[in-house]
PDB file of N, CA, C and O in Angstrom:
ATOM      1  N   UNK A   1       5.443 -20.613   5.240  1.00  0.00           N
ATOM      2  CA  UNK A   1       5.026 -21.033   5.853  1.00  0.00           C
ATOM      3  C   UNK A   1       3.400 -21.441   6.613  1.00  0.00           C
ATOM      4  O   UNK A   1       2.937 -22.416   7.203  1.00  0.00           O
ATOM      5  N   UNK A   2       3.109 -20.642   6.371  1.00  0.00           N
ATOM      6  CA  UNK A   2       2.096 -20.819   7.540  1.00  0.00           C
ATOM      7  C   UNK A   2       1.121 -21.265   6.786  1.00  0.00           C
ATOM      8  O   UNK A   2       0.467 -22.284   7.010  1.00  0.00           O
ATOM      9  N   UNK A   3       0.917 -20.099   5.350  1.00  0.00           N
ATOM     10  CA  UNK A   3      -0.121 -20.982   4.482  1.00  0.00           C
ATOM     11  C   UNK A   3       0.452 -22.574   4.045  1.00  0.00           C
ATOM     12  O   UNK A   3      -0.195 -23.182   3.192  1.00  0.00           O
ATOM     13  N   UNK A   4       1.463 -23.109   4.546  1.00  0.00           N
ATOM     14  CA  UNK A   4       2.107 -24.694   4.030  1.00  0.00           C
ATOM     15  C   UNK A   4       1.341 -25.397   5.645  1.00  0.00           C
ATOM     16  O   UNK A   4       0.724 -26.381   6.053  1.00  0.00           O
ATOM     17  N   UNK A   5       1.638 -24.718   5.887  1.00  0.00           N
ATOM     18  CA  UNK A   5       1.064 -25.827   7.898  1.00  0.00           C
ATOM     19  C   UNK A   5      -0.040 -25.874   8.279  1.00  0.00           C
ATOM     20  O   UNK A   5      -0.431 -26.953   8.724  1.00  0.00           O
ATOM     21  N   UNK A   6      -1.150 -24.485   8.241  1.00  0.00           N
ATOM     22  CA  UNK A   6      -2.352 -24.165   8.490  1.00  0.00           C
ATOM     23  C   UNK A   6      -3.003 -25.756   7.726  1.00  0.00           C
ATOM     24  O   UNK A   6      -3.193 -26.693   8.502  1.00  0.00           O
ATOM     25  N   UNK A   7      -3.259 -25.925   6.456  1.00  0.00           N
ATOM     26  CA  UNK A   7      -4.146 -26.804   6.018  1.00  0.00           C
ATOM     27  C   UNK A   7      -3.302 -28.971   6.590  1.00  0.00           C
ATOM     28  O   UNK A   7      -3.700 -30.000   6.045  1.00  0.00           O
ATOM     29  N   UNK A   8      -2.610 -28.940   7.300  1.00  0.00           N
ATOM     30  CA  UNK A   8      -1.901 -30.024   7.915  1.00  0.00           C
ATOM     31  C   UNK A   8      -2.411 -29.710   9.287  1.00  0.00           C
ATOM     32  O   UNK A   8      -2.289 -30.776   9.890  1.00  0.00           O
ATOM     33  N   UNK A   9      -2.812 -29.008   9.936  1.00  0.00           N
ATOM     34  CA  UNK A   9      -3.434 -28.937  11.373  1.00  0.00           C
ATOM     35  C   UNK A   9      -4.612 -29.311  10.731  1.00  0.00           C
ATOM     36  O   UNK A   9      -4.835 -30.519  10.818  1.00  0.00           O
ATOM     37  N   UNK A  10      -5.527 -28.590  10.046  1.00  0.00           N
ATOM     38  CA  UNK A  10      -6.855 -29.299   9.831  1.00  0.00           C
ATOM     39  C   UNK A  10      -7.305 -30.397   9.479  1.00  0.00           C
ATOM     40  O   UNK A  10      -8.498 -30.640   9.294  1.00  0.00           O
ATOM     41  N   UNK A  11      -5.946 -31.531   9.294  1.00  0.00           N
ATOM     42  CA  UNK A  11      -6.026 -32.568   8.807  1.00  0.00           C
ATOM     43  C   UNK A  11      -6.237 -33.359   9.748  1.00  0.00           C
ATOM     44  O   UNK A  11      -6.863 -34.419   9.751  1.00  0.00           O
ATOM     45  N   UNK A  12      -5.469 -32.595  10.909  1.00  0.00           N
ATOM     46  CA  UNK A  12      -5.232 -33.667  12.683  1.00  0.00           C
ATOM     47  C   UNK A  12      -6.667 -33.547  13.346  1.00  0.00           C
ATOM     48  O   UNK A  12      -7.362 -32.532  13.399  1.00  0.00           O
ATOM     49  N   UNK A  13      -6.953 -34.802  13.838  1.00  0.00           N
ATOM     50  CA  UNK A  13      -8.161 -34.715  14.059  1.00  0.00           C
ATOM     51  C   UNK A  13      -7.563 -34.942  16.050  1.00  0.00           C
ATOM     52  O   UNK A  13      -6.580 -35.607  16.377  1.00  0.00           O
ATOM     53  N   UNK A  14      -8.105 -34.502  16.627  1.00  0.00           N
ATOM     54  CA  UNK A  14      -7.627 -33.972  18.282  1.00  0.00           C
ATOM     55  C   UNK A  14      -8.745 -33.512  19.184  1.00  0.00           C
ATOM     56  O   UNK A  14      -8.642 -32.657  20.064  1.00  0.00           O
ATOM     57  N   UNK A  15     -10.451 -34.576  18.661  1.00  0.00           N
ATOM     58  CA  UNK A  15     -10.922 -34.664  20.028  1.00  0.00           C
ATOM     59  C   UNK A  15     -10.451 -36.122  21.316  1.00  0.00           C
ATOM     60  O   UNK A  15     -10.586 -36.202  22.537  1.00  0.00           O
ATOM     61  N   UNK A  16     -10.079 -36.739  20.637  1.00  0.00           N
ATOM     62  CA  UNK A  16      -9.187 -37.803  21.475  1.00  0.00           C
ATOM     63  C   UNK A  16      -7.859 -37.174  22.242  1.00  0.00           C
ATOM     64  O   UNK A  16      -7.058 -38.070  22.512  1.00  0.00           O
ATOM     65  N   UNK A  17      -7.597 -36.378  22.494  1.00  0.00           N
ATOM     66  CA  UNK A  17      -5.971 -36.093  22.452  1.00  0.00           C
ATOM     67  C   UNK A  17      -6.648 -35.358  24.070  1.00  0.00           C
ATOM     68  O   UNK A  17      -7.733 -34.908  24.438  1.00  0.00           O
ATOM     69  N   UNK A  18      -5.288 -35.574  24.679  1.00  0.00           N
ATOM     70  CA  UNK A  18      -5.308 -35.110  26.100  1.00  0.00           C
ATOM     71  C   UNK A  18      -5.872 -34.161  26.176  1.00  0.00           C
ATOM     72  O   UNK A  18      -6.556 -34.236  27.197  1.00  0.00           O
ATOM     73  N   UNK A  19      -6.179 -32.269  25.176  1.00  0.00           N
ATOM     74  CA  UNK A  19      -6.030 -31.197  25.106  1.00  0.00           C
ATOM     75  C   UNK A  19      -6.848 -31.374  24.547  1.00  0.00           C
ATOM     76  O   UNK A  19      -7.874 -31.602  25.188  1.00  0.00           O
ATOM     77  N   UNK A  20      -6.933 -31.388  23.204  1.00  0.00           N
ATOM     78  CA  UNK A  20      -7.370 -31.376  22.258  1.00  0.00           C
ATOM     79  C   UNK A  20      -8.908 -31.232  22.194  1.00  0.00           C
ATOM     80  O   UNK A  20      -9.570 -31.499  23.197  1.00  0.00           O
ATOM     81  N   UNK A  21      -9.491 -30.826  21.070  1.00  0.00           N
ATOM     82  CA  UNK A  21     -11.330 -30.278  20.831  1.00  0.00           C
ATOM     83  C   UNK A  21     -11.641 -29.199  21.687  1.00  0.00           C
ATOM     84  O   UNK A  21     -11.169 -28.603  22.656  1.00  0.00           O
ATOM     85  N   UNK A  22     -12.679 -29.186  20.899  1.00  0.00           N
ATOM     86  CA  UNK A  22     -13.401 -27.671  21.683  1.00  0.00           C
ATOM     87  C   UNK A  22     -13.018 -26.574  20.546  1.00  0.00           C
ATOM     88  O   UNK A  22     -12.276 -26.775  19.585  1.00  0.00           O
ATOM     89  N   UNK A  23     -13.784 -25.208  20.919  1.00  0.00           N
ATOM     90  CA  UNK A  23     -13.752 -24.196  20.826  1.00  0.00           C
ATOM     91  C   UNK A  23     -11.818 -23.946  20.953  1.00  0.00           C
ATOM     92  O   UNK A  23     -10.932 -23.676  20.142  1.00  0.00           O
ATOM     93  N   UNK A  24     -11.882 -24.234  22.518  1.00  0.00           N
ATOM     94  CA  UNK A  24     -10.232 -23.151  22.519  1.00  0.00           C
ATOM     95  C   UNK A  24      -9.336 -23.156  21.217  1.00  0.00           C
ATOM     96  O   UNK A  24      -8.691 -22.337  20.562  1.00  0.00           O
ATOM     97  N   UNK A  25      -9.640 -24.548  21.182  1.00  0.00           N
ATOM     98  CA  UNK A  25      -8.866 -25.356  20.366  1.00  0.00           C
ATOM     99  C   UNK A  25      -8.708 -24.807  18.791  1.00  0.00           C
ATOM    100  O   UNK A  25      -7.901 -24.730  17.864  1.00  0.00           O
ATOM    101  N   UNK A  26     -10.133 -24.472  19.193  1.00  0.00           N
ATOM    102  CA  UNK A  26      -9.976 -23.366  17.382  1.00  0.00           C
ATOM    103  C   UNK A  26      -9.536 -22.210  17.392  1.00  0.00           C
ATOM    104  O   UNK A  26      -9.312 -21.646  16.321  1.00  0.00           O
ATOM    105  N   UNK A  27      -9.335 -21.654  18.464  1.00  0.00           N
ATOM    106  CA  UNK A  27      -8.977 -20.921  18.767  1.00  0.00           C
ATOM    107  C   UNK A  27      -7.661 -20.112  18.369  1.00  0.00           C
ATOM    108  O   UNK A  27      -7.452 -19.149  17.631  1.00  0.00           O
ATOM    109  N   UNK A  28      -6.942 -20.841  19.100  1.00  0.00           N
ATOM    110  CA  UNK A  28      -5.103 -20.989  19.752  1.00  0.00           C
ATOM    111  C   UNK A  28      -4.702 -21.301  18.905  1.00  0.00           C
ATOM    112  O   UNK A  28      -3.804 -20.569  18.489  1.00  0.00           O
ATOM    113  N   UNK A  29      -5.100 -22.805  17.871  1.00  0.00           N
ATOM    114  CA  UNK A  29      -4.287 -23.556  16.786  1.00  0.00           C
ATOM    115  C   UNK A  29      -4.165 -22.387  16.009  1.00  0.00           C
ATOM    116  O   UNK A  29      -3.610 -21.717  16.880  1.00  0.00           O
ATOM    117  N   UNK A  30      -4.292 -21.240  14.576  1.00  0.00           N
ATOM    118  CA  UNK A  30      -3.589 -20.554  14.769  1.00  0.00           C
ATOM    119  C   UNK A  30      -2.737 -19.552  15.665  1.00  0.00           C
ATOM    120  O   UNK A  30      -2.750 -18.321  15.672  1.00  0.00           O
ATOM    121  N   UNK A  31      -2.328 -20.048  16.080  1.00  0.00           N
ATOM    122  CA  UNK A  31      -1.474 -19.243  16.943  1.00  0.00           C
ATOM    123  C   UNK A  31      -0.321 -20.079  16.991  1.00  0.00           C
ATOM    124  O   UNK A  31       0.784 -19.885  16.485  1.00  0.00           O
ATOM    125  N   UNK A  32      -0.846 -21.291  17.855  1.00  0.00           N
ATOM    126  CA  UNK A  32       0.044 -22.532  17.498  1.00  0.00           C
ATOM    127  C   UNK A  32       0.959 -22.784  16.378  1.00  0.00           C
ATOM    128  O   UNK A  32       2.100 -23.174  16.628  1.00  0.00           O
ATOM    129  N   UNK A  33       0.457 -22.545  14.804  1.00  0.00           N
ATOM    130  CA  UNK A  33       0.403 -22.759  13.716  1.00  0.00           C
ATOM    131  C   UNK A  33       1.955 -21.575  13.538  1.00  0.00           C
ATOM    132  O   UNK A  33       3.141 -21.901  13.567  1.00  0.00           O
ATOM    133  N   UNK A  34       1.392 -20.287  13.372  1.00  0.00           N
ATOM    134  CA  UNK A  34       2.103 -19.654  13.939  1.00  0.00           C
ATOM    135  C   UNK A  34       3.732 -19.325  14.146  1.00  0.00           C
ATOM    136  O   UNK A  34       4.532 -18.667  13.481  1.00  0.00           O
ATOM    137  N   UNK A  35       3.856 -20.191  15.539  1.00  0.00           N
ATOM    138  CA  UNK A  35       5.303 -19.779  16.548  1.00  0.00           C
ATOM    139  C   UNK A  35       5.778 -21.029  15.882  1.00  0.00           C
ATOM    140  O   UNK A  35       7.004 -20.928  15.842  1.00  0.00           O
ATOM    141  N   UNK A  36       5.240 -22.674  15.092  1.00  0.00           N
ATOM    142  CA  UNK A  36       5.913 -23.715  14.738  1.00  0.00           C
ATOM    143  C   UNK A  36       6.598 -22.940  14.036  1.00  0.00           C
ATOM    144  O   UNK A  36       7.783 -22.609  14.039  1.00  0.00           O
ATOM    145  N   UNK A  37       5.698 -22.681  13.416  1.00  0.00           N
ATOM    146  CA  UNK A  37       6.826 -22.200  11.495  1.00  0.00           C
ATOM    147  C   UNK A  37       7.672 -20.927  12.082  1.00  0.00           C
ATOM    148  O   UNK A  37       8.831 -21.095  11.701  1.00  0.00           O
ATOM    149  N   UNK A  38       7.560 -19.529  12.976  1.00  0.00           N
ATOM    150  CA  UNK A  38       8.900 -18.675  13.516  1.00  0.00           C
ATOM    151  C   UNK A  38       9.656 -19.940  14.031  1.00  0.00           C
ATOM    152  O   UNK A  38      10.541 -20.035  13.181  1.00  0.00           O
ATOM    153  N   UNK A  39       9.816 -20.810  14.772  1.00  0.00           N
ATOM    154  CA  UNK A  39      10.377 -21.305  15.162  1.00  0.00           C
ATOM    155  C   UNK A  39      11.389 -21.988  13.750  1.00  0.00           C
ATOM    156  O   UNK A  39      12.492 -21.561  13.410  1.00  0.00           O
ATOM    157  N   UNK A  40      10.643 -23.109  13.128  1.00  0.00           N
ATOM    158  CA  UNK A  40      11.241 -23.478  12.543  1.00  0.00           C
ATOM    159  C   UNK A  40      12.323 -22.414  12.020  1.00  0.00           C
ATOM    160  O   UNK A  40      13.517 -22.473  12.310  1.00  0.00           O
ATOM    161  N   UNK A  41      11.731 -21.422  11.201  1.00  0.00           N
ATOM    162  CA  UNK A  41      12.270 -20.231   9.453  1.00  0.00           C
ATOM    163  C   UNK A  41      13.531 -20.106  11.069  1.00  0.00           C
ATOM    164  O   UNK A  41      14.622 -19.669  10.701  1.00  0.00           O
ATOM    165  N   UNK A  42      13.494 -20.321  12.152  1.00  0.00           N
ATOM    166  CA  UNK A  42      14.476 -19.216  13.453  1.00  0.00           C
ATOM    167  C   UNK A  42      15.521 -20.604  12.843  1.00  0.00           C
ATOM    168  O   UNK A  42      16.641 -20.389  12.379  1.00  0.00           O
ATOM    169  N   UNK A  43      15.139 -21.494  12.909  1.00  0.00           N
ATOM    170  CA  UNK A  43      16.555 -22.730  12.206  1.00  0.00           C
ATOM    171  C   UNK A  43      16.612 -22.498  10.953  1.00  0.00           C
ATOM    172  O   UNK A  43      17.201 -23.482  10.506  1.00  0.00           O
ATOM    173  N   UNK A  44      16.386 -21.859  10.160  1.00  0.00           N
ATOM    174  CA  UNK A  44      16.706 -21.976   8.572  1.00  0.00           C
ATOM    175  C   UNK A  44      16.276 -22.750   8.143  1.00  0.00           C
ATOM    176  O   UNK A  44      16.819 -23.508   7.339  1.00  0.00           O
ATOM    177  N   UNK A  45      15.029 -22.813   8.589  1.00  0.00           N
ATOM    178  CA  UNK A  45      13.650 -22.436   7.399  1.00  0.00           C
ATOM    179  C   UNK A  45      13.934 -24.131   7.182  1.00  0.00           C
ATOM    180  O   UNK A  45      14.724 -24.921   7.698  1.00  0.00           O
ATOM    181  N   UNK A  46      12.724 -24.262   6.006  1.00  0.00           N
ATOM    182  CA  UNK A  46      12.664 -25.747   5.581  1.00  0.00           C
ATOM    183  C   UNK A  46      13.930 -26.202   4.174  1.00  0.00           C
ATOM    184  O   UNK A  46      14.094 -27.293   3.630  1.00  0.00           O
ATOM    185  N   UNK A  47      14.669 -24.830   3.925  1.00  0.00           N
ATOM    186  CA  UNK A  47      15.764 -25.078   2.949  1.00  0.00           C
ATOM    187  C   UNK A  47      15.354 -25.286   1.534  1.00  0.00           C
ATOM    188  O   UNK A  47      16.173 -26.013   0.970  1.00  0.00           O
ATOM    189  N   UNK A  48      14.339 -24.893   0.724  1.00  0.00           N
ATOM    190  CA  UNK A  48      13.271 -24.788  -0.481  1.00  0.00           C
ATOM    191  C   UNK A  48      14.304 -23.568  -0.971  1.00  0.00           C
ATOM    192  O   UNK A  48      14.492 -23.705  -2.179  1.00  0.00           O
ATOM    193  N   UNK A  49      15.163 -22.222  -0.349  1.00  0.00           N
ATOM    194  CA  UNK A  49      14.775 -21.264  -0.605  1.00  0.00           C
ATOM    195  C   UNK A  49      16.021 -21.532  -2.424  1.00  0.00           C
ATOM    196  O   UNK A  49      15.820 -21.256  -3.606  1.00  0.00           O
ATOM    197  N   UNK A  50      17.192 -22.171  -1.675  1.00  0.00           N
ATOM    198  CA  UNK A  50      17.717 -22.900  -2.185  1.00  0.00           C
ATOM    199  C   UNK A  50      17.793 -23.073  -4.154  1.00  0.00           C
ATOM    200  O   UNK A  50      18.149 -22.453  -5.156  1.00  0.00           O
ATOM    201  N   UNK A  51      17.201 -24.321  -3.737  1.00  0.00           N
ATOM    202  CA  UNK A  51      16.926 -24.967  -4.901  1.00  0.00           C
ATOM    203  C   UNK A  51      15.777 -23.893  -5.564  1.00  0.00           C
ATOM    204  O   UNK A  51      15.911 -23.902  -6.788  1.00  0.00           O
ATOM    205  N   UNK A  52      14.812 -23.075  -5.180  1.00  0.00           N
ATOM    206  CA  UNK A  52      13.746 -22.485  -5.649  1.00  0.00           C
ATOM    207  C   UNK A  52      14.589 -21.330  -6.976  1.00  0.00           C
ATOM    208  O   UNK A  52      14.550 -21.251  -8.203  1.00  0.00           O
ATOM    209  N   UNK A  53      15.171 -20.721  -6.051  1.00  0.00           N
ATOM    210  CA  UNK A  53      16.791 -19.220  -6.249  1.00  0.00           C
ATOM    211  C   UNK A  53      17.073 -20.530  -7.443  1.00  0.00           C
ATOM    212  O   UNK A  53      16.707 -20.215  -8.575  1.00  0.00           O
ATOM    213  N   UNK A  54      17.456 -21.429  -7.357  1.00  0.00           N
ATOM    214  CA  UNK A  54      18.125 -22.293  -8.703  1.00  0.00           C
ATOM    215  C   UNK A  54      16.922 -22.076 -10.055  1.00  0.00           C
ATOM    216  O   UNK A  54      17.145 -21.342 -11.018  1.00  0.00           O
ATOM    217  N   UNK A  55      16.257 -22.494  -9.958  1.00  0.00           N
ATOM    218  CA  UNK A  55      15.277 -22.550 -10.801  1.00  0.00           C
ATOM    219  C   UNK A  55      15.281 -21.742 -11.279  1.00  0.00           C
ATOM    220  O   UNK A  55      15.670 -21.539 -12.430  1.00  0.00           O
ATOM    221  N   UNK A  56      14.769 -20.906 -10.398  1.00  0.00           N
ATOM    222  CA  UNK A  56      14.015 -20.124 -11.037  1.00  0.00           C
ATOM    223  C   UNK A  56      15.112 -18.797 -11.985  1.00  0.00           C
ATOM    224  O   UNK A  56      14.647 -17.998 -12.797  1.00  0.00           O
ATOM    225  N   UNK A  57      17.293 -18.934 -11.394  1.00  0.00           N
ATOM    226  CA  UNK A  57      18.213 -18.217 -12.028  1.00  0.00           C
ATOM    227  C   UNK A  57      18.333 -19.027 -13.396  1.00  0.00           C
ATOM    228  O   UNK A  57      18.845 -18.391 -14.318  1.00  0.00           O
ATOM    229  N   UNK A  58      17.826 -20.706 -13.740  1.00  0.00           N
ATOM    230  CA  UNK A  58      17.907 -21.679 -14.355  1.00  0.00           C
ATOM    231  C   UNK A  58      17.068 -21.467 -16.202  1.00  0.00           C
ATOM    232  O   UNK A  58      17.408 -21.594 -17.379  1.00  0.00           O
ATOM    233  N   UNK A  59      15.593 -21.004 -15.238  1.00  0.00           N
ATOM    234  CA  UNK A  59      14.186 -20.504 -16.309  1.00  0.00           C
ATOM    235  C   UNK A  59      14.673 -18.603 -17.102  1.00  0.00           C
ATOM    236  O   UNK A  59      14.292 -17.940 -18.067  1.00  0.00           O
ATOM    237  N   UNK A  60      15.482 -18.464 -16.194  1.00  0.00           N
ATOM    238  CA  UNK A  60      15.841 -16.557 -16.501  1.00  0.00           C
ATOM    239  C   UNK A  60      17.045 -17.159 -17.770  1.00  0.00           C
ATOM    240  O   UNK A  60      16.780 -17.281 -18.966  1.00  0.00           O
ATOM    241  N   UNK A  61      17.790 -17.333 -17.403  1.00  0.00           N
ATOM    242  CA  UNK A  61      19.173 -18.176 -18.318  1.00  0.00           C
ATOM    243  C   UNK A  61      18.249 -18.599 -19.725  1.00  0.00           C
ATOM    244  O   UNK A  61      18.300 -18.077 -20.839  1.00  0.00           O
ATOM    245  N   UNK A  62      17.494 -19.603 -19.302  1.00  0.00           N
ATOM    246  CA  UNK A  62      17.018 -20.018 -20.677  1.00  0.00           C
ATOM    247  C   UNK A  62      16.109 -18.807 -21.633  1.00  0.00           C
ATOM    248  O   UNK A  62      16.171 -18.771 -22.862  1.00  0.00           O
ATOM    249  N   UNK A  63      15.500 -18.111 -21.023  1.00  0.00           N
ATOM    250  CA  UNK A  63      14.103 -16.945 -22.208  1.00  0.00           C
ATOM    251  C   UNK A  63      15.461 -16.493 -21.795  1.00  0.00           C
ATOM    252  O   UNK A  63      15.999 -17.486 -21.305  1.00  0.00           O
ATOM    253  N   UNK A  64      16.008 -15.815 -21.768  1.00  0.00           N
ATOM    254  CA  UNK A  64      17.435 -15.275 -22.279  1.00  0.00           C
ATOM    255  C   UNK A  64      17.981 -15.665 -23.056  1.00  0.00           C
ATOM    256  O   UNK A  64      18.674 -14.730 -23.458  1.00  0.00           O
ATOM    257  N   UNK A  65      18.249 -16.823 -23.832  1.00  0.00           N
ATOM    258  CA  UNK A  65      19.399 -17.393 -24.898  1.00  0.00           C
ATOM    259  C   UNK A  65      18.278 -17.336 -25.977  1.00  0.00           C
ATOM    260  O   UNK A  65      18.378 -16.671 -27.008  1.00  0.00           O
ATOM    261  N   UNK A  66      17.181 -18.112 -25.636  1.00  0.00           N
ATOM    262  CA  UNK A  66      16.612 -18.793 -26.876  1.00  0.00           C
ATOM    263  C   UNK A  66      16.744 -17.624 -27.581  1.00  0.00           C
ATOM    264  O   UNK A  66      17.582 -17.862 -28.452  1.00  0.00           O
ATOM    265  N   UNK A  67      16.136 -15.785 -27.733  1.00  0.00           N
ATOM    266  CA  UNK A  67      15.911 -15.357 -28.524  1.00  0.00           C
ATOM    267  C   UNK A  67      17.484 -15.415 -29.460  1.00  0.00           C
ATOM    268  O   UNK A  67      17.775 -15.443 -30.656  1.00  0.00           O
ATOM    269  N   UNK A  68      18.148 -15.412 -28.329  1.00  0.00           N
ATOM    270  CA  UNK A  68      19.828 -15.003 -29.195  1.00  0.00           C
ATOM    271  C   UNK A  68      20.408 -16.632 -29.525  1.00  0.00           C
ATOM    272  O   UNK A  68      21.613 -16.881 -29.476  1.00  0.00           O
ATOM    273  N   UNK A  69      19.248 -17.809 -29.903  1.00  0.00           N
ATOM    274  CA  UNK A  69      19.584 -18.945 -31.102  1.00  0.00           C
ATOM    275  C   UNK A  69      19.572 -18.399 -32.094  1.00  0.00           C
ATOM    276  O   UNK A  69      20.396 -18.235 -32.993  1.00  0.00           O
ATOM    277  N   UNK A  70      17.719 -17.842 -31.771  1.00  0.00           N
ATOM    278  CA  UNK A  70      17.226 -17.621 -33.299  1.00  0.00           C
ATOM    279  C   UNK A  70      17.580 -17.213 -34.039  1.00  0.00           C
ATOM    280  O   UNK A  70      17.300 -17.610 -35.170  1.00  0.00           O
ATOM    281  N   UNK A  71      18.471 -16.092 -33.792  1.00  0.00           N
ATOM    282  CA  UNK A  71      19.227 -14.835 -34.588  1.00  0.00           C
ATOM    283  C   UNK A  71      20.008 -15.506 -34.864  1.00  0.00           C
ATOM    284  O   UNK A  71      20.434 -15.316 -36.003  1.00  0.00           O
ATOM    285  N   UNK A  72      20.541 -16.434 -34.216  1.00  0.00           N
ATOM    286  CA  UNK A  72      21.922 -17.171 -34.683  1.00  0.00           C
ATOM    287  C   UNK A  72      21.770 -18.542 -35.961  1.00  0.00           C
ATOM    288  O   UNK A  72      22.494 -19.378 -36.502  1.00  0.00           O
ATOM    289  N   UNK A  73      20.315 -18.087 -35.977  1.00  0.00           N
ATOM    290  CA  UNK A  73      19.876 -19.438 -36.791  1.00  0.00           C
ATOM    291  C   UNK A  73      19.832 -18.581 -37.627  1.00  0.00           C
ATOM    292  O   UNK A  73      20.423 -19.286 -38.446  1.00  0.00           O
ATOM    293  N   UNK A  74      19.608 -17.403 -38.331  1.00  0.00           N
ATOM    294  CA  UNK A  74      18.623 -16.650 -39.158  1.00  0.00           C
ATOM    295  C   UNK A  74      20.351 -16.799 -40.074  1.00  0.00           C
ATOM    296  O   UNK A  74      21.522 -16.942 -39.725  1.00  0.00           O
ATOM    297  N   UNK A  75      19.490 -16.641 -41.551  1.00  0.00           N
ATOM    298  CA  UNK A  75      20.520 -16.805 -42.814  1.00  0.00           C
ATOM    299  C   UNK A  75      20.700 -15.152 -42.244  1.00  0.00           C
ATOM    300  O   UNK A  75      19.891 -14.584 -41.509  1.00  0.00           O
ATOM    301  N   UNK A  76      22.574 -14.283 -43.046  1.00  0.00           N
ATOM    302  CA  UNK A  76      23.185 -14.182 -42.797  1.00  0.00           C
ATOM    303  C   UNK A  76      22.683 -12.502 -43.120  1.00  0.00           C
ATOM    304  O   UNK A  76      23.003 -11.515 -42.458  1.00  0.00           O
ATOM    305  N   UNK A  77      21.609 -12.559 -44.619  1.00  0.00           N
ATOM    306  CA  UNK A  77      21.108 -11.550 -44.603  1.00  0.00           C
ATOM    307  C   UNK A  77      19.746 -10.641 -44.183  1.00  0.00           C
ATOM    308  O   UNK A  77      19.254  -9.608 -44.640  1.00  0.00           O
ATOM    309  N   UNK A  78      19.299 -11.787 -42.799  1.00  0.00           N
ATOM    310  CA  UNK A  78      18.155 -11.411 -42.145  1.00  0.00           C
ATOM    311  C   UNK A  78      18.738 -10.773 -40.822  1.00  0.00           C
ATOM    312  O   UNK A  78      18.012 -10.035 -40.156  1.00  0.00           O
ATOM    313  N   UNK A  79      20.390 -11.116 -40.319  1.00  0.00           N
ATOM    314  CA  UNK A  79      20.859 -10.445 -39.408  1.00  0.00           C
ATOM    315  C   UNK A  79      21.025  -9.033 -38.696  1.00  0.00           C
ATOM    316  O   UNK A  79      21.699  -8.934 -37.670  1.00  0.00           O
TER     317      UNK A  79
END
């Protein structure tokens, strides 16, 4: 999740905020991102694991079914 969140924080301009800007922010921002992603993971994450797992499972099932379909369509003398 760090890889997803880091670019998001890179696009936020904090120079005009109460605590933003400067070298200190550049030093501490990676730690902030890391802690935020830990907190999100502790609460169950982003909810992507199940849809990704189901999509991979479906792709695997389709890949395994393709050779069987081609065998079933072949003439009997070629099986």
